[in-house]
N, C-alpha and C positions, 0 to 999 in steps of 0.2 A: 297700168291697171292698179286698182287698189291692192290686189293680191300680190303683185310684183313689189309694190312699196312695202307691204307687210313683211315680205321675205327679206327686203333690205333692212328693215327695222330689227328683225330677228338676228340677222348677221351682226348688226351694230351691238345688240344686246350681248351676243356671244363674244364680241370683241372687247367687252368690258364697259360699255356705256350703260350707266345705271339710272340716270335722271329720266324719270318717266315723262316729264313734261317735254324734254328735248326729244325723246323717242316719239312721242305723240306728234310733235311738230314735224319731225322728219317724215313721219308717215302721212302727213297731209300735203306736203309740198310736192307739186307736180314737176319734178326735175326735168322730165322729158320735154316740156314746153320751152326750156331755156337752151336747148341744143338743136343742131340741125336735124331735120326730120330723118335723115339717113342714119343718124346716130341715136335716135330716140329709144330704140330697144335696149341700148347699153346704159341709159341714164341712171339706172339704179344699181349698177355694178360698182364695186369699190375702186373706181379709177377716175382720174380727171379727164374731162372731155373738152374739146375746143368750143369756144363760144363765138369765135370770129375776132378780128382785129388783134390777133396775137394773145388773146386772153383764154382762160380755161375756167370751167366750173370745177371746184375742188372735190376731192374724194368725199363721199358721204361720211366716212369715219372721221376725216379731218374736220368737217363742218360740225358734226355731232360733238366731238371732243372740245372744239373751241367754244361752242354754245354752252356745253356743260360747265366748263371752267368759268366762262363769263357770268353765267347765272349764279354759280356758287350757292345753289339752294334757295336763292331768293327769287321773287317774281320780277320778271322783266317785261316790258311792253313788247318791243320788237328788237331784233338784232340785225344790224347791217354789217356784213363782212366786206371790208375793203382790202383787197389783196394787193 
């Protein structure tokens, strides 16, 4: 839910993420659709979760920090994380 995503964004802010555009993007991405339905309730916790085929979705804090550093205060179109 949107409220759950906003709690995640609040935790990211408390952890030191300052870029408001990154925080806004993190609040819009429906992480729960990328994981198995049985794990969807945990999609917004600060943990990696399995995606299948031996892959994981990264911790929200890791994603936010990477995007914040990649952005460097400038506008970017889209960011593709390849782990």
